[in-house]
C-alpha positions in Angstrom: 61.2 260.1 18.7 59.4 263.3 19.7 57.5 266.1 18.8 57.7 269.8 19.7 54.6 271.9 19.3 55.7 276.1 19.0 53.0 278.4 19.1 53.3 282.1 19.1 51.0 285.1 18.1 50.7 284.4 14.1 53.0 281.0 13.9 52.9 277.3 14.5 56.3 275.6 14.4 56.5 271.9 14.8 59.7 270.0 15.1 60.3 266.2 15.3 62.7 265.2 17.1 64.9 261.9 17.8 67.7 261.3 19.6 68.4 265.4 20.4 69.0 265.6 16.7 65.9 268.0 14.1 64.7 264.9 11.9 62.5 267.5 10.3 60.4 270.5 10.8 57.1 273.4 9.5 56.6 276.2 9.7 52.1 277.1 9.4 50.3 280.4 9.5 48.4 279.5 12.6 45.0 279.0 10.8 46.4 275.4 9.1 47.6 274.5 12.4 45.4 271.0 12.0 46.3 270.3 8.2 49.6 270.3 10.1 49.7 268.3 12.5 47.8 265.8 10.2 50.7 265.6 7.7 53.1 265.1 10.7 51.4 262.1 12.2 50.7 260.0 8.8 55.0 260.6 7.9 56.0 260.0 11.6 54.0 257.2 12.9 56.7 256.9 15.8 56.4 259.7 17.6 56.0 258.7 21.2 55.5 261.9 22.8 55.3 265.9 22.8 55.6 268.4 24.3 53.4 272.3 24.1 54.4 275.9 24.1 51.6 278.1 23.5 51.7 282.3 23.6 48.6 282.0 22.3 45.6 280.5 23.4 43.0 280.2 21.2 42.8 276.2 20.2 44.7 274.7 22.5 41.6 272.4 23.3 41.4 271.6 19.9 45.3 270.8 19.4 45.4 268.7 22.8 42.2 266.3 21.5 44.2 266.7 17.9 47.2 264.6 19.5 45.5 261.7 21.0 46.5 259.4 21.6 49.9 260.7 21.8 51.0 261.6 25.4 51.8 265.3 25.7 53.0 267.3 28.5 52.2 271.8 28.1 55.5 273.7 28.7 55.0 274.6 32.3 57.5 276.2 35.9 55.8 273.0 37.4 57.7 270.9 35.4 60.6 269.2 36.2 63.1 271.8 35.1 67.2 272.2 34.0 66.4 275.5 35.9 65.4 277.1 39.0 63.8 280.6 39.2 63.8 283.7 41.2 60.6 284.8 39.5 57.9 285.3 41.9 54.8 284.4 41.5 56.5 281.8 38.9 53.6 280.5 37.5 53.8 284.0 35.8 56.9 282.9 33.4 55.4 282.7 30.1 55.9 278.9 28.4 57.9 280.8 25.6 60.5 282.5 28.3 60.5 279.2 30.0 61.7 277.0 26.7 64.7 279.8 26.0 66.0 278.9 29.6 65.8 275.9 29.4 67.6 276.4 26.5 70.9 278.4 28.0 71.2 276.1 30.3 71.3 273.2 27.7 73.7 274.5 25.5 75.6 277.3 27.6 75.5 275.3 31.3 77.4 277.8 33.9 77.6 280.6 32.0 75.7 284.1 32.5 73.4 283.9 30.4 71.5 286.7 29.1 69.1 285.6 26.7 66.7 288.3 24.6 63.7 287.6 22.7 62.6 290.4 20.1 59.2 289.0 19.1 55.8 290.5 19.7 56.8 292.1 23.1 61.1 291.7 23.9 61.8 290.1 26.6 64.8 290.0 28.4 66.3 286.9 30.6 68.9 286.2 33.0 70.6 282.9 34.2 73.3 283.5 35.8 76.3 280.0 35.9 74.4 278.6 38.8 71.1 277.9 36.5 69.1 280.3 38.6 67.1 282.4 36.5 67.3 285.9 38.0 64.7 287.7 36.1 64.9 290.2 33.1 62.5 292.8 32.0 59.3 292.8 29.5 59.2 295.5 26.6 56.6 296.5 23.2 58.3 295.1 20.1 58.9 296.6 16.6 54.9 295.3 15.8 53.4 296.2 18.7 55.1 300.0 19.3 54.3 301.1 15.2 50.3 300.0 16.2 50.4 301.7 19.5 51.6 304.8 17.7 48.7 304.7 15.1 46.5 303.3 17.3 46.7 306.3 20.4 47.5 309.2 18.2 44.9 311.0 15.6 47.0 311.6 12.7 50.2 309.3 12.9 49.9 306.2 10.2 49.5 302.5 10.5 53.2 301.6 9.3 54.8 297.9 8.6 58.3 297.0 10.6 61.4 297.9 7.9 64.0 295.3 7.8 66.3 298.0 6.1 68.6 299.9 8.5 66.8 303.7 9.2 68.5 306.6 9.0 68.6 308.5 12.5 67.1 311.7 11.5 63.3 311.3 9.8 62.6 314.1 7.3 58.8 313.0 7.0 56.5 311.6 9.4 56.6 307.6 7.9 60.6 307.9 8.2 60.8 309.5 11.6 58.0 306.6 13.1 60.6 303.7 11.2 63.6 305.6 13.0 62.0 306.0 16.3 60.9 302.4 16.5 64.5 300.9 14.9 67.2 303.1 16.7 64.8 303.0 19.9 64.8 299.0 20.1 68.3 299.1 19.0 69.7 301.6 21.4 67.5 300.1 24.0 69.1 296.6 23.4 72.8 298.4 23.4 72.1 299.7 27.1 70.6 296.7 28.4 73.5 293.9 26.9 76.2 297.3 28.7 74.6 297.7 32.2 74.3 293.5 31.9 77.8 293.2 31.0 79.4 295.2 33.9 77.2 293.2 36.3 77.9 290.0 35.6 81.3 288.5 34.0 81.7 286.6 30.7 78.4 287.1 30.1 76.7 285.6 26.6 74.4 287.7 25.3 71.9 285.3 22.9 69.3 287.3 20.0 66.1 285.0 19.3 63.1 285.8 18.2 61.1 286.1 14.8 61.6 290.0 14.6 65.7 289.4 15.5 66.5 289.5 11.7 65.2 293.1 11.8 68.2 294.4 13.9 70.7 295.6 10.4 73.2 295.9 13.0 74.9 293.4 15.1 74.8 294.6 18.8 78.6 293.5 20.5 79.6 290.3 21.7 75.7 288.9 21.6 75.2 286.2 19.5 72.3 285.3 17.1 70.9 282.2 18.1 69.6 279.8 15.2 65.8 279.6 15.0 65.5 276.2 16.5 66.6 277.5 19.8 63.2 277.7 21.5 62.8 274.2 20.2 65.7 272.5 21.8 64.9 274.0 24.8 61.6 272.2 24.9 62.9 269.0 23.9 65.3 269.4 26.5 62.2 269.8 28.8 60.5 266.5 27.5 63.8 264.9 27.8 63.9 265.6 31.5 59.8 264.7 31.9 59.3 261.1 30.6 56.0 260.4 29.3 54.4 257.3 28.0 
């Protein structure tokens, strides 16, 4: 029985796996991480090991201390992984991206896969049919685009992302900002996917991440991954790096 820990910028997610199957999952604000972990350790005393993916970094030492005596590993490019990367230097490849690539290799082996994670940033990663990570791209996500317009202008308001589709032609400042963010991201995704598809035969496109649901219009030939996609990648990495 394994514990998978995914620490994002606003939420922490826990998954309990056994034999590759998710027995339970928890999602909480970061400030509740300790209470959630105590509850899980009490409910699942047979946990054997854990893996951590952390893009936040604000309480990793405290979390590691709270896991003791449960053996754990931190997701890292230095672990045994189901793919190779051409990223240079490889240590700059984020833990969340490593986990997503592992999930791609697990669930879509021997295929060309473009995995797009829509969160605070939008990351694009290409895994080819030989299990080689070719690299990708990073651009601002929804909240970052709204925040930058407010932070770097004198008059543009602070807005929150809207889940519904916005009109292309905005008839007010707020509507124009919503249109710019939504359609900017939509057409960015559409354009990048189109180019990748022209360069890589039979490309599988995976959309994942906390803000993937912000896209009200489906992107052609893309697959919305389940919210546990990254967790499956982490569990796969943990299984490849048996600890006790």
